N, C-alpha and C positions, 0 to 999 in steps of 0.2 A: 197757752202752748198751743199752736196750729199743727194739726192733726197731715203729714202726709198724704198730698194730692191720690185718688183714689186709679188707674193707668185704667181707661175704657178701653178692647179693642175694638178695631177700623178692620175695616174692610178696607181696596181699592178698586172705587165704580171705572168698569170697561167704558166706560162712554165715557167721557172727560180723562182721567187716568187720577184726580184726585178722589181725597182718602173723605168716611166718609166714618161715624160710627156704631154698631152695631145696630146699636135699640130703632135707627130709623128704615125704614122698612125700603126707600132708596134713598140712591144721592143728592141728596138737599144743593146744590149744587149748579145739578145742568137740569134736575127733573122738568123749568119750566124751561130750559130750551131745547127749541124745537130742533132736528138732525140739520146739517147741513150746514149753512156758512154760520149760523147763529153760534153755534157746535164750537166751533174749529176755530172763533173768535173768542169764544170763549178760555179754547187750552190753550189755545199761545199766550193770550194777555196769560194764563198759566204759569206758560214754559218761562214765561218772557222775566215774572217775577223773578223764580226759579236761579230764574240764571244772577241777576239785577240780587238777592243775594250770595249770589254762591261770592260770585265779585267783591263784595260788599265784608262781610272774610276772610276777604283775601285780600281786602287791606287790613281791616285792624289785626290780620293774627302776621303779615310784615312788618304793623309797626311797632306789634309787641315786642317783633323782634329784635328791633333794631335799636327798643328802648329795652332794651334788657343787654343787649349787646354794649351799650353805653354802661348799664351798670356794671358790666364785669369790670369791665376795661377802667372804671371808677375804683373802685375795692380794690384792680392789681396798679397800680398805683399808688 
């Protein structure tokens, strides 16, 4: 029997806006990145991935809604 995953608290980094676990003393995502264009590119990539993931979620939501509507119509007929 698997035990539930332990939830560890996280902190939002003020430099890169990503979240990291409290057990780390500094953000593992941006600690090696220098301020300037390198950090800005990292932040833009992160936000681009978030946007792409939300679009994918909307596609799955639309597909699920369409399948649910078809299922309801098949049951009613």
